[in-house]
PDB file of N, CA, C, O and CB in Angstrom:
ATOM      1  N   MET A   1      86.930  95.892  91.240  1.00  0.00           N
ATOM      2  CA  MET A   1      86.791  94.567  91.573  1.00  0.00           C
ATOM      3  C   MET A   1      87.047  93.868  90.299  1.00  0.00           C
ATOM      4  O   MET A   1      86.465  94.559  89.463  1.00  0.00           O
ATOM      5  CB  MET A   1      85.454  94.245  92.196  1.00  0.00           C
ATOM      6  N   PHE A   2      87.621  92.839  89.680  1.00  0.00           N
ATOM      7  CA  PHE A   2      87.578  92.118  88.969  1.00  0.00           C
ATOM      8  C   PHE A   2      87.591  90.340  89.130  1.00  0.00           C
ATOM      9  O   PHE A   2      87.666  89.750  90.208  1.00  0.00           O
ATOM     10  CB  PHE A   2      88.350  92.671  88.429  1.00  0.00           C
ATOM     11  N   VAL A   3      87.501  89.702  87.791  1.00  0.00           N
ATOM     12  CA  VAL A   3      87.297  88.347  87.639  1.00  0.00           C
ATOM     13  C   VAL A   3      88.632  87.867  86.626  1.00  0.00           C
ATOM     14  O   VAL A   3      88.811  88.805  85.849  1.00  0.00           O
ATOM     15  CB  VAL A   3      85.703  88.074  86.989  1.00  0.00           C
ATOM     16  N   ALA A   4      89.426  86.989  86.403  1.00  0.00           N
ATOM     17  CA  ALA A   4      90.054  86.809  85.858  1.00  0.00           C
ATOM     18  C   ALA A   4      89.888  85.370  86.014  1.00  0.00           C
ATOM     19  O   ALA A   4      89.659  84.802  87.082  1.00  0.00           O
ATOM     20  CB  ALA A   4      90.973  87.488  86.006  1.00  0.00           C
ATOM     21  N   HIS A   5      90.092  84.529  84.256  1.00  0.00           N
ATOM     22  CA  HIS A   5      90.273  83.248  84.292  1.00  0.00           C
ATOM     23  C   HIS A   5      91.685  83.274  83.412  1.00  0.00           C
ATOM     24  O   HIS A   5      91.988  83.858  82.372  1.00  0.00           O
ATOM     25  CB  HIS A   5      88.957  82.384  83.733  1.00  0.00           C
ATOM     26  N   MET A   6      92.536  82.223  84.454  1.00  0.00           N
ATOM     27  CA  MET A   6      93.529  81.627  84.074  1.00  0.00           C
ATOM     28  C   MET A   6      93.854  80.230  83.423  1.00  0.00           C
ATOM     29  O   MET A   6      93.313  79.257  83.947  1.00  0.00           O
ATOM     30  CB  MET A   6      94.001  81.738  84.904  1.00  0.00           C
ATOM     31  N   ASN A   7      94.520  80.063  82.545  1.00  0.00           N
ATOM     32  CA  ASN A   7      94.618  78.675  81.973  1.00  0.00           C
ATOM     33  C   ASN A   7      96.033  78.439  82.523  1.00  0.00           C
ATOM     34  O   ASN A   7      97.015  79.161  82.351  1.00  0.00           O
ATOM     35  CB  ASN A   7      94.430  78.516  80.220  1.00  0.00           C
ATOM     36  N   VAL A   8      95.934  77.067  83.353  1.00  0.00           N
ATOM     37  CA  VAL A   8      97.373  76.638  83.888  1.00  0.00           C
ATOM     38  C   VAL A   8      98.117  75.758  83.422  1.00  0.00           C
ATOM     39  O   VAL A   8      97.947  75.751  82.202  1.00  0.00           O
ATOM     40  CB  VAL A   8      97.397  76.247  84.996  1.00  0.00           C
ATOM     41  N   GLN A   9      99.016  74.843  83.790  1.00  0.00           N
ATOM     42  CA  GLN A   9      99.157  73.512  83.036  1.00  0.00           C
ATOM     43  C   GLN A   9      98.142  72.352  83.478  1.00  0.00           C
ATOM     44  O   GLN A   9      97.142  72.505  84.179  1.00  0.00           O
ATOM     45  CB  GLN A   9     100.639  72.974  83.252  1.00  0.00           C
ATOM     46  N   GLN A  10      98.644  71.084  82.881  1.00  0.00           N
ATOM     47  CA  GLN A  10      97.570  70.089  83.284  1.00  0.00           C
ATOM     48  C   GLN A  10      98.248  69.281  84.682  1.00  0.00           C
ATOM     49  O   GLN A  10      99.405  69.063  85.041  1.00  0.00           O
ATOM     50  CB  GLN A  10      97.214  68.926  81.858  1.00  0.00           C
ATOM     51  N   GLY A  11      96.732  68.929  85.324  1.00  0.00           N
ATOM     52  CA  GLY A  11      97.175  68.551  86.332  1.00  0.00           C
ATOM     53  C   GLY A  11      96.126  69.103  87.852  1.00  0.00           C
ATOM     54  O   GLY A  11      95.450  68.543  88.715  1.00  0.00           O
ATOM     55  N   LEU A  12      96.494  70.417  87.513  1.00  0.00           N
ATOM     56  CA  LEU A  12      95.235  71.101  88.199  1.00  0.00           C
ATOM     57  C   LEU A  12      93.845  70.474  88.431  1.00  0.00           C
ATOM     58  O   LEU A  12      93.358  69.957  87.426  1.00  0.00           O
ATOM     59  CB  LEU A  12      94.928  72.213  87.448  1.00  0.00           C
ATOM     60  N   THR A  13      93.246  70.430  89.356  1.00  0.00           N
ATOM     61  CA  THR A  13      92.122  69.983  89.839  1.00  0.00           C
ATOM     62  C   THR A  13      91.067  71.079  90.803  1.00  0.00           C
ATOM     63  O   THR A  13      91.545  72.107  91.281  1.00  0.00           O
ATOM     64  CB  THR A  13      92.614  68.801  90.585  1.00  0.00           C
ATOM     65  N   ARG A  14      89.719  70.735  90.989  1.00  0.00           N
ATOM     66  CA  ARG A  14      89.295  71.323  91.536  1.00  0.00           C
ATOM     67  C   ARG A  14      89.553  70.766  93.441  1.00  0.00           C
ATOM     68  O   ARG A  14      88.864  71.126  94.396  1.00  0.00           O
ATOM     69  CB  ARG A  14      88.084  71.407  90.768  1.00  0.00           C
ATOM     70  N   SER A  15      90.793  69.792  93.460  1.00  0.00           N
ATOM     71  CA  SER A  15      91.048  69.758  94.733  1.00  0.00           C
ATOM     72  C   SER A  15      92.951  70.321  94.935  1.00  0.00           C
ATOM     73  O   SER A  15      93.681  70.185  95.917  1.00  0.00           O
ATOM     74  CB  SER A  15      90.586  68.052  95.225  1.00  0.00           C
ATOM     75  N   SER A  16      93.166  70.778  93.947  1.00  0.00           N
ATOM     76  CA  SER A  16      94.381  71.238  93.921  1.00  0.00           C
ATOM     77  C   SER A  16      94.059  72.265  95.227  1.00  0.00           C
ATOM     78  O   SER A  16      92.948  72.531  95.685  1.00  0.00           O
ATOM     79  CB  SER A  16      94.879  71.864  92.387  1.00  0.00           C
ATOM     80  N   TYR A  17      95.533  72.819  95.738  1.00  0.00           N
ATOM     81  CA  TYR A  17      95.949  73.939  96.180  1.00  0.00           C
ATOM     82  C   TYR A  17      96.559  75.031  95.741  1.00  0.00           C
ATOM     83  O   TYR A  17      97.752  75.140  95.459  1.00  0.00           O
ATOM     84  CB  TYR A  17      96.424  73.722  96.801  1.00  0.00           C
ATOM     85  N   VAL A  18      95.591  75.971  95.677  1.00  0.00           N
ATOM     86  CA  VAL A  18      96.174  77.424  95.008  1.00  0.00           C
ATOM     87  C   VAL A  18      96.563  78.758  95.374  1.00  0.00           C
ATOM     88  O   VAL A  18      95.810  79.666  95.728  1.00  0.00           O
ATOM     89  CB  VAL A  18      95.464  77.804  94.306  1.00  0.00           C
ATOM     90  N   PHE A  19      97.816  78.787  95.254  1.00  0.00           N
ATOM     91  CA  PHE A  19      98.204  80.226  95.736  1.00  0.00           C
ATOM     92  C   PHE A  19      98.145  81.186  94.789  1.00  0.00           C
ATOM     93  O   PHE A  19      98.390  80.875  93.624  1.00  0.00           O
ATOM     94  CB  PHE A  19      99.520  80.327  96.254  1.00  0.00           C
ATOM     95  N   ALA A  20      97.770  82.671  95.170  1.00  0.00           N
ATOM     96  CA  ALA A  20      97.838  83.559  94.201  1.00  0.00           C
ATOM     97  C   ALA A  20      98.565  84.832  94.748  1.00  0.00           C
ATOM     98  O   ALA A  20      98.773  84.910  95.959  1.00  0.00           O
ATOM     99  CB  ALA A  20      96.481  83.807  93.680  1.00  0.00           C
ATOM    100  N   SER A  21      98.881  85.635  94.070  1.00  0.00           N
ATOM    101  CA  SER A  21      99.454  87.078  94.408  1.00  0.00           C
ATOM    102  C   SER A  21      99.358  87.915  93.176  1.00  0.00           C
ATOM    103  O   SER A  21      99.286  87.494  92.022  1.00  0.00           O
ATOM    104  CB  SER A  21     101.031  87.053  94.906  1.00  0.00           C
ATOM    105  N   LEU A  22      99.370  89.594  93.713  1.00  0.00           N
ATOM    106  CA  LEU A  22      98.859  90.018  92.588  1.00  0.00           C
ATOM    107  C   LEU A  22     100.322  91.326  92.763  1.00  0.00           C
ATOM    108  O   LEU A  22     100.860  91.803  93.762  1.00  0.00           O
ATOM    109  CB  LEU A  22      96.877  90.460  92.605  1.00  0.00           C
ATOM    110  N   THR A  23     100.444  91.437  91.973  1.00  0.00           N
ATOM    111  CA  THR A  23     102.022  92.437  91.912  1.00  0.00           C
ATOM    112  C   THR A  23     101.929  93.618  90.956  1.00  0.00           C
ATOM    113  O   THR A  23     101.448  93.307  89.866  1.00  0.00           O
ATOM    114  CB  THR A  23     103.483  91.485  91.255  1.00  0.00           C
ATOM    115  N   GLU A  24     102.259  94.851  91.088  1.00  0.00           N
ATOM    116  CA  GLU A  24     101.925  95.990  90.185  1.00  0.00           C
ATOM    117  C   GLU A  24     103.254  96.083  89.497  1.00  0.00           C
ATOM    118  O   GLU A  24     104.311  95.865  90.090  1.00  0.00           O
ATOM    119  CB  GLU A  24     101.423  97.421  90.944  1.00  0.00           C
ATOM    120  N   LEU A  25     103.167  96.444  88.108  1.00  0.00           N
ATOM    121  CA  LEU A  25     104.802  96.521  87.551  1.00  0.00           C
ATOM    122  C   LEU A  25     104.778  98.275  86.927  1.00  0.00           C
ATOM    123  O   LEU A  25     103.909  99.117  86.700  1.00  0.00           O
ATOM    124  CB  LEU A  25     105.203  95.013  85.900  1.00  0.00           C
ATOM    125  N   ASP A  26     106.227  98.189  86.833  1.00  0.00           N
ATOM    126  CA  ASP A  26     106.644  99.724  86.405  1.00  0.00           C
ATOM    127  C   ASP A  26     106.092  99.745  85.028  1.00  0.00           C
ATOM    128  O   ASP A  26     105.198  99.041  84.558  1.00  0.00           O
ATOM    129  CB  ASP A  26     108.406 100.111  86.408  1.00  0.00           C
ATOM    130  N   GLU A  27     107.066 101.052  84.248  1.00  0.00           N
ATOM    131  CA  GLU A  27     106.845 101.042  82.741  1.00  0.00           C
ATOM    132  C   GLU A  27     107.448 100.116  81.909  1.00  0.00           C
ATOM    133  O   GLU A  27     107.310 100.063  80.687  1.00  0.00           O
ATOM    134  CB  GLU A  27     107.201 102.173  82.211  1.00  0.00           C
ATOM    135  N   GLN A  28     108.241  99.254  82.727  1.00  0.00           N
ATOM    136  CA  GLN A  28     109.115  98.489  81.968  1.00  0.00           C
ATOM    137  C   GLN A  28     108.941  97.034  82.296  1.00  0.00           C
ATOM    138  O   GLN A  28     109.769  96.137  82.139  1.00  0.00           O
ATOM    139  CB  GLN A  28     110.495  98.931  82.178  1.00  0.00           C
ATOM    140  N   ALA A  29     107.511  96.940  82.863  1.00  0.00           N
ATOM    141  CA  ALA A  29     107.327  95.879  83.131  1.00  0.00           C
ATOM    142  C   ALA A  29     107.707  95.052  84.297  1.00  0.00           C
ATOM    143  O   ALA A  29     107.233  93.923  84.427  1.00  0.00           O
ATOM    144  CB  ALA A  29     107.609  95.540  82.329  1.00  0.00           C
ATOM    145  N   THR A  30     108.761  95.688  85.383  1.00  0.00           N
ATOM    146  CA  THR A  30     109.411  94.981  86.178  1.00  0.00           C
ATOM    147  C   THR A  30     108.322  95.202  87.676  1.00  0.00           C
ATOM    148  O   THR A  30     107.810  96.244  88.086  1.00  0.00           O
ATOM    149  CB  THR A  30     111.088  95.532  86.183  1.00  0.00           C
ATOM    150  N   PRO A  31     108.259  94.185  88.088  1.00  0.00           N
ATOM    151  CA  PRO A  31     107.127  94.096  89.513  1.00  0.00           C
ATOM    152  C   PRO A  31     107.933  95.098  90.627  1.00  0.00           C
ATOM    153  O   PRO A  31     109.066  94.771  90.982  1.00  0.00           O
ATOM    154  CB  PRO A  31     106.938  92.100  90.338  1.00  0.00           C
ATOM    155  N   HIS A  32     107.340  96.254  91.130  1.00  0.00           N
ATOM    156  CA  HIS A  32     107.937  96.871  91.958  1.00  0.00           C
ATOM    157  C   HIS A  32     106.869  97.642  93.433  1.00  0.00           C
ATOM    158  O   HIS A  32     105.713  98.064  93.400  1.00  0.00           O
ATOM    159  CB  HIS A  32     108.694  97.833  90.979  1.00  0.00           C
ATOM    160  N   LEU A  33     107.362  97.605  94.012  1.00  0.00           N
ATOM    161  CA  LEU A  33     106.401  97.858  95.041  1.00  0.00           C
ATOM    162  C   LEU A  33     105.461  99.384  95.309  1.00  0.00           C
ATOM    163  O   LEU A  33     105.955 100.342  95.904  1.00  0.00           O
ATOM    164  CB  LEU A  33     107.238  97.590  96.196  1.00  0.00           C
ATOM    165  N   GLY A  34     104.031  99.381  94.746  1.00  0.00           N
ATOM    166  CA  GLY A  34     103.893 100.544  94.724  1.00  0.00           C
ATOM    167  C   GLY A  34     103.131 100.913  95.724  1.00  0.00           C
ATOM    168  O   GLY A  34     103.084 100.248  96.759  1.00  0.00           O
ATOM    169  N   GLU A  35     102.235 102.335  95.495  1.00  0.00           N
ATOM    170  CA  GLU A  35     101.266 102.991  96.511  1.00  0.00           C
ATOM    171  C   GLU A  35      99.997 101.853  96.825  1.00  0.00           C
ATOM    172  O   GLU A  35      99.740 101.336  97.912  1.00  0.00           O
ATOM    173  CB  GLU A  35     100.607 104.553  95.792  1.00  0.00           C
ATOM    174  N   ALA A  36      99.305 101.642  95.525  1.00  0.00           N
ATOM    175  CA  ALA A  36      97.965 100.900  95.840  1.00  0.00           C
ATOM    176  C   ALA A  36      98.176  99.559  96.362  1.00  0.00           C
ATOM    177  O   ALA A  36      99.133  98.792  96.263  1.00  0.00           O
ATOM    178  CB  ALA A  36      97.069 100.759  94.599  1.00  0.00           C
ATOM    179  N   VAL A  37      97.038  99.462  96.945  1.00  0.00           N
ATOM    180  CA  VAL A  37      96.740  98.152  97.573  1.00  0.00           C
ATOM    181  C   VAL A  37      96.051  97.343  96.663  1.00  0.00           C
ATOM    182  O   VAL A  37      94.976  97.691  96.174  1.00  0.00           O
ATOM    183  CB  VAL A  37      95.952  98.256  98.807  1.00  0.00           C
ATOM    184  N   LEU A  38      96.673  96.154  96.375  1.00  0.00           N
ATOM    185  CA  LEU A  38      96.220  94.869  95.814  1.00  0.00           C
ATOM    186  C   LEU A  38      95.805  93.802  96.379  1.00  0.00           C
ATOM    187  O   LEU A  38      96.531  93.212  97.178  1.00  0.00           O
ATOM    188  CB  LEU A  38      96.959  94.432  95.218  1.00  0.00           C
ATOM    189  N   THR A  39      94.560  93.358  96.068  1.00  0.00           N
ATOM    190  CA  THR A  39      93.832  92.663  97.238  1.00  0.00           C
ATOM    191  C   THR A  39      93.278  91.278  96.759  1.00  0.00           C
ATOM    192  O   THR A  39      92.095  91.274  96.420  1.00  0.00           O
ATOM    193  CB  THR A  39      92.580  93.598  97.797  1.00  0.00           C
ATOM    194  N   VAL A  40      94.029  90.009  96.679  1.00  0.00           N
ATOM    195  CA  VAL A  40      93.061  88.941  95.844  1.00  0.00           C
ATOM    196  C   VAL A  40      91.617  88.282  97.046  1.00  0.00           C
ATOM    197  O   VAL A  40      91.611  87.856  98.201  1.00  0.00           O
ATOM    198  CB  VAL A  40      94.361  87.309  95.246  1.00  0.00           C
ATOM    199  N   HIS A  41      90.960  88.423  96.393  1.00  0.00           N
ATOM    200  CA  HIS A  41      89.722  88.178  97.411  1.00  0.00           C
ATOM    201  C   HIS A  41      89.281  86.551  97.235  1.00  0.00           C
ATOM    202  O   HIS A  41      88.521  86.134  98.110  1.00  0.00           O
ATOM    203  CB  HIS A  41      88.268  89.308  96.973  1.00  0.00           C
ATOM    204  N   ASN A  42      89.659  85.673  96.263  1.00  0.00           N
ATOM    205  CA  ASN A  42      89.311  84.589  95.984  1.00  0.00           C
ATOM    206  C   ASN A  42      89.902  84.154  94.876  1.00  0.00           C
ATOM    207  O   ASN A  42      90.273  84.847  93.929  1.00  0.00           O
ATOM    208  CB  ASN A  42      88.166  84.529  95.963  1.00  0.00           C
ATOM    209  N   VAL A  43      90.014  82.618  95.042  1.00  0.00           N
ATOM    210  CA  VAL A  43      91.094  81.711  94.207  1.00  0.00           C
ATOM    211  C   VAL A  43      90.045  80.094  94.060  1.00  0.00           C
ATOM    212  O   VAL A  43      89.741  79.226  94.878  1.00  0.00           O
ATOM    213  CB  VAL A  43      92.984  81.468  95.386  1.00  0.00           C
ATOM    214  N   VAL A  44      89.812  80.256  92.899  1.00  0.00           N
ATOM    215  CA  VAL A  44      88.744  78.870  92.416  1.00  0.00           C
ATOM    216  C   VAL A  44      89.852  77.750  91.684  1.00  0.00           C
ATOM    217  O   VAL A  44      89.879  77.848  90.457  1.00  0.00           O
ATOM    218  CB  VAL A  44      87.262  79.454  90.946  1.00  0.00           C
ATOM    219  N   PRO A  45      90.535  76.967  92.129  1.00  0.00           N
ATOM    220  CA  PRO A  45      91.008  75.943  90.256  1.00  0.00           C
ATOM    221  C   PRO A  45      89.322  75.240  90.401  1.00  0.00           C
ATOM    222  O   PRO A  45      88.350  75.325  91.151  1.00  0.00           O
ATOM    223  CB  PRO A  45      93.041  73.942  90.314  1.00  0.00           C
ATOM    224  N   THR A  46      89.778  74.470  89.055  1.00  0.00           N
ATOM    225  CA  THR A  46      88.621  73.815  88.175  1.00  0.00           C
ATOM    226  C   THR A  46      89.636  72.413  87.559  1.00  0.00           C
ATOM    227  O   THR A  46      90.837  72.278  87.323  1.00  0.00           O
ATOM    228  CB  THR A  46      87.899  75.136  86.676  1.00  0.00           C
ATOM    229  N   ASP A  47      88.527  71.596  87.472  1.00  0.00           N
ATOM    230  CA  ASP A  47      88.794  70.343  87.063  1.00  0.00           C
ATOM    231  C   ASP A  47      89.285  70.827  85.367  1.00  0.00           C
ATOM    232  O   ASP A  47      89.888  69.940  84.763  1.00  0.00           O
ATOM    233  CB  ASP A  47      87.328  69.223  87.314  1.00  0.00           C
ATOM    234  N   SER A  48      89.091  71.963  84.708  1.00  0.00           N
ATOM    235  CA  SER A  48      89.248  72.542  83.455  1.00  0.00           C
ATOM    236  C   SER A  48      90.771  73.013  83.329  1.00  0.00           C
ATOM    237  O   SER A  48      90.948  73.731  82.345  1.00  0.00           O
ATOM    238  CB  SER A  48      88.213  73.716  83.283  1.00  0.00           C
ATOM    239  N   HIS A  49      91.762  72.802  84.002  1.00  0.00           N
ATOM    240  CA  HIS A  49      93.039  73.386  84.495  1.00  0.00           C
ATOM    241  C   HIS A  49      92.588  75.011  84.170  1.00  0.00           C
ATOM    242  O   HIS A  49      93.003  75.465  83.103  1.00  0.00           O
ATOM    243  CB  HIS A  49      94.585  72.725  83.589  1.00  0.00           C
ATOM    244  N   THR A  50      92.091  75.547  84.693  1.00  0.00           N
ATOM    245  CA  THR A  50      91.854  77.098  84.672  1.00  0.00           C
ATOM    246  C   THR A  50      91.450  77.217  86.585  1.00  0.00           C
ATOM    247  O   THR A  50      90.837  76.502  87.378  1.00  0.00           O
ATOM    248  CB  THR A  50      90.208  77.645  83.276  1.00  0.00           C
ATOM    249  N   VAL A  51      92.103  78.370  86.658  1.00  0.00           N
ATOM    250  CA  VAL A  51      91.935  78.735  87.897  1.00  0.00           C
ATOM    251  C   VAL A  51      91.082  80.067  87.499  1.00  0.00           C
ATOM    252  O   VAL A  51      91.085  80.593  86.387  1.00  0.00           O
ATOM    253  CB  VAL A  51      93.346  78.878  88.764  1.00  0.00           C
ATOM    254  N   ILE A  52      90.300  80.529  88.724  1.00  0.00           N
ATOM    255  CA  ILE A  52      89.373  81.716  88.529  1.00  0.00           C
ATOM    256  C   ILE A  52      89.686  82.671  90.032  1.00  0.00           C
ATOM    257  O   ILE A  52      89.535  82.217  91.167  1.00  0.00           O
ATOM    258  CB  ILE A  52      87.530  81.097  88.336  1.00  0.00           C
ATOM    259  N   LEU A  53      90.005  83.642  89.802  1.00  0.00           N
ATOM    260  CA  LEU A  53      90.462  84.839  90.374  1.00  0.00           C
ATOM    261  C   LEU A  53      89.926  86.046  90.514  1.00  0.00           C
ATOM    262  O   LEU A  53      89.740  86.873  89.621  1.00  0.00           O
ATOM    263  CB  LEU A  53      91.316  85.083  89.927  1.00  0.00           C
ATOM    264  N   ARG A  54      89.611  86.163  91.959  1.00  0.00           N
ATOM    265  CA  ARG A  54      89.138  87.628  91.973  1.00  0.00           C
ATOM    266  C   ARG A  54      89.767  88.371  93.092  1.00  0.00           C
ATOM    267  O   ARG A  54      90.121  87.946  94.191  1.00  0.00           O
ATOM    268  CB  ARG A  54      87.580  87.744  92.118  1.00  0.00           C
ATOM    269  N   GLY A  55      89.836  89.565  92.593  1.00  0.00           N
ATOM    270  CA  GLY A  55      90.693  90.625  93.186  1.00  0.00           C
ATOM    271  C   GLY A  55      90.238  92.053  92.905  1.00  0.00           C
ATOM    272  O   GLY A  55      89.369  92.287  92.065  1.00  0.00           O
ATOM    273  N   GLU A  56      90.794  92.937  93.571  1.00  0.00           N
ATOM    274  CA  GLU A  56      90.677  94.084  93.610  1.00  0.00           C
ATOM    275  C   GLU A  56      92.019  95.107  93.770  1.00  0.00           C
ATOM    276  O   GLU A  56      93.009  94.875  94.465  1.00  0.00           O
ATOM    277  CB  GLU A  56      89.802  94.141  94.513  1.00  0.00           C
ATOM    278  N   VAL A  57      91.764  96.349  92.900  1.00  0.00           N
ATOM    279  CA  VAL A  57      92.869  97.287  92.740  1.00  0.00           C
ATOM    280  C   VAL A  57      92.371  99.000  93.543  1.00  0.00           C
ATOM    281  O   VAL A  57      91.608  99.917  93.240  1.00  0.00           O
ATOM    282  CB  VAL A  57      93.166  97.363  90.841  1.00  0.00           C
ATOM    283  N   ALA A  58      93.123  98.759  94.435  1.00  0.00           N
ATOM    284  CA  ALA A  58      92.716  99.990  95.265  1.00  0.00           C
ATOM    285  C   ALA A  58      93.013 101.501  95.101  1.00  0.00           C
ATOM    286  O   ALA A  58      93.165 102.304  96.021  1.00  0.00           O
ATOM    287  CB  ALA A  58      93.173  99.768  96.395  1.00  0.00           C
ATOM    288  N   TRP A  59      93.075 101.786  93.596  1.00  0.00           N
ATOM    289  CA  TRP A  59      93.867 102.904  92.763  1.00  0.00           C
ATOM    290  C   TRP A  59      93.264 103.694  92.045  1.00  0.00           C
ATOM    291  O   TRP A  59      92.833 102.956  91.159  1.00  0.00           O
ATOM    292  CB  TRP A  59      94.726 102.488  91.921  1.00  0.00           C
ATOM    293  N   PRO A  60      92.785 105.163  91.713  1.00  0.00           N
ATOM    294  CA  PRO A  60      91.939 105.868  90.969  1.00  0.00           C
ATOM    295  C   PRO A  60      92.071 105.772  89.502  1.00  0.00           C
ATOM    296  O   PRO A  60      91.099 105.944  88.766  1.00  0.00           O
ATOM    297  CB  PRO A  60      92.031 107.100  91.345  1.00  0.00           C
ATOM    298  N   THR A  61      93.283 105.492  89.052  1.00  0.00           N
ATOM    299  CA  THR A  61      93.592 105.359  87.402  1.00  0.00           C
ATOM    300  C   THR A  61      94.164 104.245  87.291  1.00  0.00           C
ATOM    301  O   THR A  61      94.716 103.685  88.238  1.00  0.00           O
ATOM    302  CB  THR A  61      94.520 106.417  86.680  1.00  0.00           C
ATOM    303  N   HIS A  62      94.087 103.647  85.766  1.00  0.00           N
ATOM    304  CA  HIS A  62      94.724 102.556  85.725  1.00  0.00           C
ATOM    305  C   HIS A  62      96.252 102.260  85.770  1.00  0.00           C
ATOM    306  O   HIS A  62      97.217 102.899  85.352  1.00  0.00           O
ATOM    307  CB  HIS A  62      94.295 102.151  84.815  1.00  0.00           C
ATOM    308  N   LEU A  63      96.108 100.743  86.600  1.00  0.00           N
ATOM    309  CA  LEU A  63      97.576 100.283  86.651  1.00  0.00           C
ATOM    310  C   LEU A  63      98.021  99.195  85.836  1.00  0.00           C
ATOM    311  O   LEU A  63      97.159  98.616  85.174  1.00  0.00           O
ATOM    312  CB  LEU A  63      97.917  99.901  87.933  1.00  0.00           C
ATOM    313  N   HIS A  64      99.033  98.866  85.772  1.00  0.00           N
ATOM    314  CA  HIS A  64      99.572  97.529  85.186  1.00  0.00           C
ATOM    315  C   HIS A  64     100.136  96.697  86.549  1.00  0.00           C
ATOM    316  O   HIS A  64     100.964  97.046  87.391  1.00  0.00           O
ATOM    317  CB  HIS A  64     100.920  97.840  83.939  1.00  0.00           C
ATOM    318  N   ILE A  65      99.157  95.158  86.389  1.00  0.00           N
ATOM    319  CA  ILE A  65      99.743  94.290  87.380  1.00  0.00           C
ATOM    320  C   ILE A  65      99.674  92.961  86.987  1.00  0.00           C
ATOM    321  O   ILE A  65      99.262  92.716  85.854  1.00  0.00           O
ATOM    322  CB  ILE A  65      99.146  94.421  88.644  1.00  0.00           C
ATOM    323  N   THR A  66      99.927  92.279  87.550  1.00  0.00           N
ATOM    324  CA  THR A  66     100.133  91.085  87.186  1.00  0.00           C
ATOM    325  C   THR A  66     100.080  89.905  87.913  1.00  0.00           C
ATOM    326  O   THR A  66     100.732  89.965  88.955  1.00  0.00           O
ATOM    327  CB  THR A  66     101.034  91.121  86.764  1.00  0.00           C
ATOM    328  N   ALA A  67      99.275  88.402  87.616  1.00  0.00           N
ATOM    329  CA  ALA A  67      99.003  87.483  88.859  1.00  0.00           C
ATOM    330  C   ALA A  67     100.224  86.526  89.025  1.00  0.00           C
ATOM    331  O   ALA A  67     100.934  86.534  88.020  1.00  0.00           O
ATOM    332  CB  ALA A  67      97.584  86.569  88.669  1.00  0.00           C
ATOM    333  N   TYR A  68     100.556  85.900  89.784  1.00  0.00           N
ATOM    334  CA  TYR A  68     101.474  84.897  90.084  1.00  0.00           C
ATOM    335  C   TYR A  68     100.774  83.537  90.557  1.00  0.00           C
ATOM    336  O   TYR A  68     100.865  83.530  91.785  1.00  0.00           O
ATOM    337  CB  TYR A  68     102.412  85.437  91.135  1.00  0.00           C
ATOM    338  N   VAL A  69     100.264  82.643  90.217  1.00  0.00           N
ATOM    339  CA  VAL A  69      99.336  81.534  90.527  1.00  0.00           C
ATOM    340  C   VAL A  69     100.374  80.217  90.605  1.00  0.00           C
ATOM    341  O   VAL A  69     100.895  79.719  89.607  1.00  0.00           O
ATOM    342  CB  VAL A  69      98.060  81.387  89.279  1.00  0.00           C
ATOM    343  N   PHE A  70     100.563  79.776  91.898  1.00  0.00           N
ATOM    344  CA  PHE A  70     101.281  78.053  92.198  1.00  0.00           C
ATOM    345  C   PHE A  70     100.102  77.529  93.069  1.00  0.00           C
ATOM    346  O   PHE A  70      99.430  78.010  93.982  1.00  0.00           O
ATOM    347  CB  PHE A  70     103.110  77.927  93.300  1.00  0.00           C
ATOM    348  N   PHE A  71     100.144  75.973  92.200  1.00  0.00           N
ATOM    349  CA  PHE A  71      99.156  74.790  93.009  1.00  0.00           C
ATOM    350  C   PHE A  71     100.087  74.054  92.873  1.00  0.00           C
ATOM    351  O   PHE A  71     100.954  73.856  92.021  1.00  0.00           O
ATOM    352  CB  PHE A  71      97.650  74.155  92.476  1.00  0.00           C
ATOM    353  N   ILE A  72      99.677  73.476  94.276  1.00  0.00           N
ATOM    354  CA  ILE A  72     100.083  71.984  94.580  1.00  0.00           C
ATOM    355  C   ILE A  72      98.777  70.662  94.893  1.00  0.00           C
ATOM    356  O   ILE A  72      97.676  70.883  95.398  1.00  0.00           O
ATOM    357  CB  ILE A  72     101.059  72.155  96.031  1.00  0.00           C
ATOM    358  N   ASN A  73      99.190  69.592  94.526  1.00  0.00           N
ATOM    359  CA  ASN A  73      98.038  68.326  94.378  1.00  0.00           C
ATOM    360  C   ASN A  73      98.096  67.790  95.872  1.00  0.00           C
ATOM    361  O   ASN A  73      97.391  66.841  96.216  1.00  0.00           O
ATOM    362  CB  ASN A  73      98.501  66.898  93.084  1.00  0.00           C
TER     363      ASN A  73
END
């Protein structure tokens, strides 16, 4: 389980609709469909232009992942 605080562009408020996804990256930092299960648990927009993301990577060793965040008001 992890919690990430991500700064996004201005315009984000606690009332924004926020969508997030997690993607595994290969050795060249290219997104790919690996064997690990990546789960987004919670996505929280704030008035300080920050999205708080709680997620989980179900894999026994270290993996490179990236989070994509999209919001609308």
